[in-house]
MIDREN-42939 format. One record per residue (C-alpha): residue in one letter; x, y, z. Coordinates in steps of 0.1 Angstrom, whole numbers, padded with zeros to 4 digits, always signed. Layout:
<rs>
aXYZ
...
</rs>
This chain:
<rs>
m+0072-0620+0375
a+0048-0612+0349
e+0037-0640+0325
p+0041-0638+0289
f+0011-0631+0267
a-0002-0663+0255
g+0008-0672+0218
g+0028-0635+0220
r-0004-0619+0213
l-0012-0586+0232
p-0043-0581+0251
g-0071-0566+0231
g-0071-0531+0245
v-0035-0528+0240
g-0036-0542+0205
r-0064-0518+0196
g-0045-0490+0211
l-0015-0498+0191
a-0035-0501+0159
l-0053-0468+0163
s-0017-0451+0170
a-0006-0466+0137
c-0039-0453+0120
l-0035-0421+0136
l+0002-0417+0124
l-0008-0426+0089
a-0035-0403+0087
m-0011-0375+0098
h+0016-0385+0075
g-0013-0383+0050
a-0023-0352+0063
a+0012-0337+0059
a+0018-0353+0026
q-0014-0334+0013
e-0006-0301+0031
s+0028-0304+0012
s+0012-0309-0021
t-0012-0280-0016
t+0016-0256-0008
n+0035-0270-0039
v+0005-0262-0060
d+0003-0228-0045
k+0037-0221-0053
r+0035-0230-0087
l+0004-0210-0094
s+0023-0182-0079
r+0051-0187-0103
a+0028-0190-0133
r+0009-0158-0125
e+0042-0139-0124
y+0054-0156-0156
l+0021-0148-0171
s+0022-0110-0161
s+0057-0108-0176
g+0046-0123-0209
r+0066-0157-0204
i+0038-0181-0215
d+0059-0210-0219
r+0071-0209-0183
a+0034-0201-0170
q+0024-0231-0192
k+0050-0255-0174
e+0043-0245-0140
i+0004-0251-0147
d+0012-0286-0163
r+0032-0296-0133
a+0004-0283-0109
l-0020-0303-0128
e+0000-0333-0123
e+0000-0328-0086
a-0038-0317-0081
p-0057-0327-0113
k-0089-0315-0097
s-0079-0281-0085
a-0103-0255-0097
p-0077-0227-0093
v-0053-0245-0114
y-0080-0246-0142
r-0090-0211-0138
l-0052-0198-0143
l-0052-0222-0172
c-0081-0202-0188
d-0060-0172-0184
v-0030-0185-0203
r-0053-0201-0231
n-0068-0168-0235
v-0034-0151-0240
q-0023-0179-0264
q-0059-0169-0281
r-0069-0204-0280
r-0105-0192-0270
k-0122-0227-0272
d-0096-0240-0249
a-0099-0209-0226
v-0138-0214-0223
e-0133-0253-0216
a-0107-0245-0188
c-0132-0220-0173
r-0158-0243-0175
q-0135-0270-0156
a-0129-0245-0127
v-0166-0239-0124
e-0174-0275-0124
l-0149-0283-0097
a-0161-0252-0074
p-0196-0247-0083
g-0198-0223-0053
r-0174-0197-0068
a-0194-0167-0080
d-0163-0151-0095
y-0156-0181-0114
l-0188-0178-0131
i-0181-0142-0135
d-0150-0151-0152
l-0166-0175-0176
g-0193-0150-0184
d-0168-0124-0194
l-0153-0149-0216
l-0185-0160-0232
r-0196-0124-0237
q-0168-0116-0262
r-0185-0133-0288
d-0223-0127-0301
d-0228-0168-0306
t-0222-0173-0269
l-0242-0145-0254
d-0268-0166-0239
d-0243-0188-0222
a-0227-0157-0207
v-0263-0144-0193
r-0267-0179-0177
a-0232-0178-0162
y-0242-0142-0148
r-0275-0154-0133
r-0260-0182-0115
a-0232-0160-0102
s-0261-0136-0089
e-0279-0165-0073
i-0246-0176-0054
d-0240-0138-0042
p-0272-0120-0044
n-0253-0087-0031
d-0230-0085-0058
p-0238-0058-0086
l-0214-0070-0112
p-0237-0096-0126
h-0263-0074-0133
v-0241-0047-0149
h-0229-0074-0172
i-0261-0088-0183
g-0273-0051-0188
s-0245-0047-0212
i-0253-0076-0230
m-0289-0065-0231
e-0278-0031-0244
r-0257-0048-0269
r-0288-0066-0282
d-0309-0034-0283
r-0331-0046-0255
l-0330-0014-0236
t-0359-0019-0213
e-0343-0051-0201
a-0308-0034-0200
a-0320-0005-0180
a-0339-0030-0153
e-0303-0049-0149
y-0284-0015-0144
q-0309+0000-0119
e-0306-0033-0100
a-0270-0030-0097
l-0273+0005-0088
r-0298-0007-0059
l-0271-0030-0047
n-0243-0004-0050
p-0252+0031-0060
n-0215+0040-0068
e-0210+0013-0093
v-0195+0032-0120
r-0205+0010-0150
a-0243+0007-0137
n-0242+0046-0139
a-0224+0048-0169
g-0246+0021-0189
l-0280+0035-0175
g-0270+0070-0185
a-0264+0056-0220
v-0295+0037-0221
l-0317+0066-0210
f-0300+0087-0236
k-0308+0063-0262
t-0344+0062-0251
g-0349+0099-0250
r-0348+0106-0215
l-0322+0133-0214
d-0324+0149-0184
d-0324+0117-0164
a-0294+0104-0188
r-0272+0133-0178
h-0275+0126-0141
y-0264+0092-0141
l-0236+0102-0168
s-0223+0130-0146
r-0224+0106-0115
a-0204+0082-0135
i-0178+0110-0143
e-0178+0122-0107
l-0170+0088-0096
r-0144+0080-0121
p-0133+0113-0139
r-0116+0095-0168
d-0148+0072-0177
l-0145+0076-0215
r-0181+0063-0226
s-0198+0086-0198
h-0180+0120-0214
v-0191+0108-0248
f-0226+0104-0241
l-0230+0135-0218
g-0216+0153-0248
l-0241+0138-0272
a-0270+0147-0243
l-0254+0181-0243
n-0256+0185-0280
h-0292+0172-0282
a-0300+0199-0254
g-0284+0225-0279
q-0255+0232-0254
l-0228+0229-0281
d-0200+0244-0266
l-0204+0222-0232
a-0211+0190-0255
l-0175+0194-0274
q-0159+0199-0242
e-0171+0164-0231
l-0162+0150-0264
r-0127+0166-0263
s-0125+0152-0228
a-0130+0118-0240
v-0103+0120-0268
l-0079+0132-0245
i-0085+0101-0221
d-0080+0079-0249
p-0078+0091-0287
h-0073+0053-0298
s-0106+0043-0288
a-0127+0073-0281
n-0148+0070-0311
a-0152+0032-0306
a-0169+0034-0276
a-0201+0011-0274
g-0229+0029-0292
v-0209+0057-0307
q-0216+0050-0344
e-0252+0047-0339
e-0250+0083-0333
r-0235+0098-0367
q-0265+0119-0373
r-0257+0139-0342
f-0220+0142-0346
e-0225+0154-0380
a-0252+0181-0372
l-0225+0189-0345
r-0199+0191-0371
t-0220+0213-0393
h-0227+0240-0364
f-0190+0245-0359
i-0181+0247-0395
k-0204+0275-0398
e-0192+0292-0367
l-0156+0288-0382
e-0169+0305-0414
a-0183+0334-0393
n-0148+0335-0375
e-0121+0324-0397
k-0093+0330-0369
d-0109+0312-0340
a-0088+0283-0331
a-0111+0268-0309
y-0139+0261-0335
a-0114+0248-0361
h-0103+0223-0332
n-0141+0214-0329
v-0144+0203-0362
a-0114+0181-0360
i-0131+0167-0328
a-0165+0160-0344
s-0148+0147-0377
y-0127+0120-0357
f-0158+0109-0342
l-0173+0106-0377
r-0141+0087-0387
d-0134+0113-0412
y-0097+0114-0406
e-0085+0133-0434
t-0110+0162-0426
a-0100+0159-0389
w-0062+0161-0398
t-0071+0191-0422
y-0084+0211-0390
i-0061+0200-0367
i-0034+0216-0386
r-0056+0247-0391
a-0064+0250-0354
q-0026+0245-0345
r-0017+0274-0369
l-0041+0294-0353
g-0025+0287-0319
y-0046+0261-0306
p-0026+0238-0281
v-0034+0204-0299
d-0029+0172-0282
l+0001+0151-0296
g-0014+0118-0289
f-0047+0130-0306
k-0028+0143-0336
e-0006+0111-0340
v-0038+0090-0339
v-0056+0110-0366
y-0026+0112-0389
a-0016+0077-0384
r-0053+0064-0394
w-0056+0091-0423
k-0024+0077-0439
s-0032+0041-0435
g-0071+0043-0444
s-0081+0029-0413
d-0116+0039-0401
g-0102+0031-0365
</rs>
């Protein structure tokens, strides 16, 4: 018969084994609890995204609040909170939430790009946006997007040589990046390299036929080359893509003299061909880009009476802006 353990104690090996088993059970329990918490947070984020996409901001906010209680150091939670704050037009809080997401996940290049996109909405935070994009590019050197966005900022600041360099680097990484082709085309147009500009603008349109800005600047390049009918064709395409914003595309208002010259040409053509509906419509298009909505409306009606198939959306936008006195 085996003797009982002295003092009721287990031998060292058995005791250590039981202790290790207990620790293992506790660890497994902790891991299971952590996995359960992560699953709950993921579910809350999924619901919050659904609420946000359907415009139920208050519900999205509640899900995020609960997710933060369960995972106060979760980068994805703060990233989604950034979106909610942005929709709520609480920009300062949105920036802070995006910064927190970046701090918690410093290796996420996409979070840095998102932060940069938010920061570049205002002139006073453009330098911070550039720094965010630079860091994103360091993390993922093969991503062309940071270079596209930096190029856009440099173009906005009229630092065209730097803008061109960024767009070219983006195209080196991905020759089919639409925004890089469009941006480089616009920059080359502004610096007088019209043939090169047309190449990149045409490529952007080939990749994305409804790329509004490329149609506008290709139209301007054709206008400069004296191909006026083709120029109007591109400008008309831009208007049909989006009559609300075609004349607000970046860089358009700086080209007023070119639009005025184009309008003057077609007014003269119309004077020589009073029944030409297309010329009347061309005057309306050029006037729209000049934000002269009263004149645009006058020639839209004239073109319509002469039989031109005026786009209803374009007609409505011009009329509304003329009557409201808005310049777009």
